[in-house]
N, C-alpha and C positions, 0 to 999 in steps of 0.2 A: 558411467557412474549413476547408480540409482540414488536419487535424492528425494527427501520428503520434507515439506515445509510445515512447521508446527508453531502455532501461536499459543503462548502460555499466558493466561490471565493470572498474573502473579497476585493481584489483589483488585477488588472492586473499589477500594478506598481511593480517594483523590483529594488533593489539597486545593483544587480549583473547582469551580462549578460552571463549566462552559454551558452557555444557554442552549446550545444545539446538541448536547451530549446524548448519544444513543444508548449509553450505558447507565443512565440515571435511574432507571427502574430497579437496578440492583441495590439502590439505597446508599451507595458509597460506603459499604461496610468494610471495616479495616482488616478483616480476616485475610491471612496470607496462605497461599497454597502450600500444602505440606510436601516435604521431600519424599515421603512415601508415595504420594500420588504421582509426583514427577518420575520417580523410579519406575512405577507401574506404566506410566505413559511412554517413557523412553523404551521400555522393554518391548512394547508393541512394534517398534520399528527397528529391531536388532538385525533384521534381514537386509536393511538398506545400507548403502555405503556411507551416506552423509545425512545428518539431520540438521536442517536449517531452522534455528530457533529464533523466534521473535518474542522478547519479553514485553508484555503489554499490560494494560489495565483498563480502568483506573490509572493511577500513577505508579508504575512498577518500582520506581526508586524509593517509595515509602517502605518497601520491605527491608531496606538497609543492606549495607555491604556484607555483613556476616552471612546473610541468607545467600547472596550470590557467590560468596566464597565456597559455601557448602554445595551449591549447584555446580560450580566448576569442578569440585572434587568428585561429585557424582558423575559428571560427564567423563572425567578422566578414567574412572573405574569402568565405565561402559566401553570406552575406547580400548582399554587394556584387555577387557574380557571378550569383546566381540569384533573389534577392529573398526566399528562405526565411528566416524569422525563428526565433529560438531562445528557449525558456523553460527555465531551468536550475534544478535542485534537487539538493541533496546529502543523502544519508542517512548519518548518522555516529553513532558511539557517543559522541561529545562529549568524549572525554578529551583531545583535542589542540587544542581551541579556545583561541585567544588573541586579543588585540586586533588583531594583524596579519591573521589569518585573517578576522576579522569585518569589518574595514575592506575587505578584498578582496571578501567576499560582498556587502557593501552596495554597493560601487562597481559590481559587475557584476549586481546584482539576482538573486543566487543564493539561492533559498529553502532553508531548513534543516529537515530532518526529523531528529529525535533518537530513537535507539533507547535506551530507558531504562525499566526495569521497576519503578521506584518502590520500594516497601518490600521487594520481592523482588530488587532489583538485585544486591546482593552475593552472594546465594545462587546466582545463575545467570550473572551477567555480571562483576561486580567493578568496582573503581575508582570507587565511587559518589561520593566527595568530589570527584574530578576532574570528574565529570559535573556535579555541583552547582555547582562553580566556573564551568564552562562556561555553565551556565544563567544564572548571575548576569551573566556578560559579555554574553550574548545580550540580556538585558533592558537592560543598561547601554547597549548600542549601538542599542536600539530596534528590534531585528529580530524580526519575528513568526516563530514556529516552533511545531511540534506534536510531541508525543511518541507513539511507538508502544511499548506495553507488551505483552510476550509473556506469555500466560497458560499456564503450564506446571505450576507447583507443585501437587502433589496436595491441598494444604490451602489453595489460593489463596482469598483473601477479596476479592472484587471491590469490595465497598462500602468496606472499609478502605483499599484501594489508591486508590479514587476519592477518598476523603477526603484522602489524602496528596497527590494531584495537585491537589486543590482548595486545600489549604493553601499550595501553591506557585503557585497561579493559572496552571496549565499545562493546555493542551488535551491530550487523550489519545485514542488509539484502542486499545481492548483487543483484541489479536489472538490468537486461539487458536493454540497452537503447531502448526507443521507437523511431524508425526511422521516426519521423514526426516533423513538425516545423523546427527549426534550424538544427536539427540533419540530415536532408536531405542534408545540405550543407557541412557536414563533408566529407572530401575526402574519408576516409576509416574508418570503425569501425571494432571492433573485430568480426570476423565471428561467427555466432551462434554456429556452430559446435565446434569451438575452446573454446568458453565459456562453452559449455556442457562438453567437455573433462576436462577442468580445474576444473569445479565444482565437477566432479566425483573424481578427484585426491584430491581435498580439502576435500571431504567427508571422504575418506579413512584415511586421516591424522587426521581430526577433531574428528572422532568417538572414537579415542584412546587417546585423549589429556586430561589428568586428570585435567589440569589447563586451559582448553579451555574456550572460550567465547560463547555466544549465537549467532548462525548464523541462522536467522529466516527462510530463504528459505530451509535450510537443515533440520531444525526441522520440518517444514511443510511436507517435503517429507517423513520423518520417520513416522509421524502421518498418512499421506495419505496411506502408505503401510499397516499400521496396522489397519486402520479404514477408509474404502473407503468413508464414508459419512462425513469425516472431510473436511471442506470447507475453501478455500482461495479465494481471489478476482477472480483469473483467472480460478478457477476450481469449482465454485459453481454457482447456479442460482442467479446472482445478479439482474436480471431483476425484477423490482417491489419491490426490497428490498434495492435499492441503487439509490440515486438521487443527482444531482449536480445543484446548482444555480449559474449563472454567475452574474457579477456586474450589468448588465442591467436587471436582472430578468429572463433571459432565463433559462429554466429548461431542463436538459439532464439526461441520464441514467449513465453517467460516466464523470469524470473530464478531461479525455484525449482528445486531439485535434480531432482525427478522429471521435469520438462519436458526435461531433458537427454537423455532417451531419444529425443527428436525434434529432432535437430540438422539444420537445413536445409542446412548446408554452411558453408564458411569464406568470410568476406567477400571474400577474394581471388578466389573463384570467380565472383563476381557482378559484373555491369556495371550493372544497373538493378534497380529494385524488382520489376519483372515477372519477372526471373530468379529472385528469391527465391520469389515466390508460385507459380511454375511448377515449382519443384523437387519431386521425388517425395516427399520427406519432408514438405514443407509440405502437399502434397495429402493425404497420409495423415493428418496432424494434423487438417486440416479435416474429412476424411471421418469420423474417429472422433468429433469434437466434434458434428458434425451427427447422427450415429447416436444419440448420447446424448440430444441435445435432442429428437429425434423420439420416443424412448421416453418421455421425461419429458412431452412435450406430449400424448401419447396416454393417459397414465395419471394425471396429476396436475393438479389444479385451480389449483395455485400456479405453474404454469409461466410464465404471462404476467408474473409478478413475478420469479421465481427465474432463469428462462432456462436451467435445467439446471445451474446452479452452475459451479464452477471447474474448468478443464481439469486443472490441476496436482493438485488434490484427487483427481480421478477417476483420473489416472495413478498417483498415489501409492497408491491403493487397488486397483490392479491392471489397470485398463483404461480408457482415455480414452472408450470408447464406453458405459461403464456409470456410472450415477449413484453419487455418494458418499452412501450412505444416512444416515450420521451427520450430514452437512451438511443433507440433506433434512429430517431431524427438527428440527435446530436452526432452520433458516429457517422452517419451518412453525409452530413453537411461538412464536418471537419475533414473527414477522409477525402471527400471529393475535392475540396479546396486545396488541401496539401498536395494531392496527386497532380492537380492542375499546375501548381507552382513548380513542383519538381519536374514535370514534363517541360515546362517553359525554360527552366535554367539548364536542363539537360540538352535540349535541342539547340540552345544558344551557346553551349559549351562555356558556361560562366566560369571565370577564374575562381578557384576555391578560396583564394586569399581575400576575396571581397565578401565572403559569407561569415556568418556567426561560427565560431570555432566548434561549438557543440552541435550545430546543424551539420557542419562538415564532418565531424566525428561520426555522427549517425550515418552519413553517407558512406564513409570509409568502412564501416562495419558490415555493409551489405553490397557495396559496389567497388569495382576496381577503377583506378584513375590512370591516365597516361603519364608519361614522364614529364610533361609540361605542367602537370597539376591541373589539367582540365577534366571536367566530368565526362 
């Protein structure tokens, strides 16, 4: 099945003012993307079997339910006309969630991603109680969802925040802050090497917690160690498989701010998918990514796993054709440690029942186990 991933910047408006917001340069304008632009955007991918849509912002729920009802109708027309199917997700700060919204999400099978920083939420995002109320409603409606917690605070304690999410029984992805946009104005952020050390310590704790929660970036690393072609946004070839449309119709290869240096053009300029990938800027984007990966492949033994890292990180550090050295050190350290631990428990034939269930699940997706439940 041929899938394409598309981020739709529904609006750059937002009801919060996160101090590390990479989107702040857009001025939090309340304009909402038009259905005409969305129709043009979807038309570019009619040759695919499935379009995976992520509604993003700003705060995408500010567009209102009527807007999304019209988008669902638009998707249904595309499915009827061309056979392409849609998988929908919305990334929200959670402050506007109510019963009506959740009934709508449930009806249309729209997955929910929550941007929520746990014990650091009020310091950098705000409106924590509204988010917690939204979380209660999500649980009440039986909707599965995951949280993304941005790691920015110079005194960030990963284990304390893990314990907080665990107390709420919420899955979490600890995402190191992208130092772009408003984040450049923060006086100090947690050094990447500190984040790396804390993540390693958290892994050692998490892997043996029988009542643990899903920590998606740790699960990813387990899968990456066991199956090097397992891909994540930062470690796979997203070029040509991942597109973002902004409110004004501009098309990019990523939703992050640095990637805006490579605007492929406006959706109104394209008739087909091939028009996009034949644009001069797309070709330049691909060329830079290939140059970086060639350099990494020639000099680093981790390349087969890392794949040269994230394009946006490279651009943000000055050049898409050059590796982001901080990310290199992070990936090398965490990967090496996780591999060592996996080798240890594999050689010792550790009982799966003594391990974190999400750690075990990651194993089972890539390894077989014998009838006694031993690795």
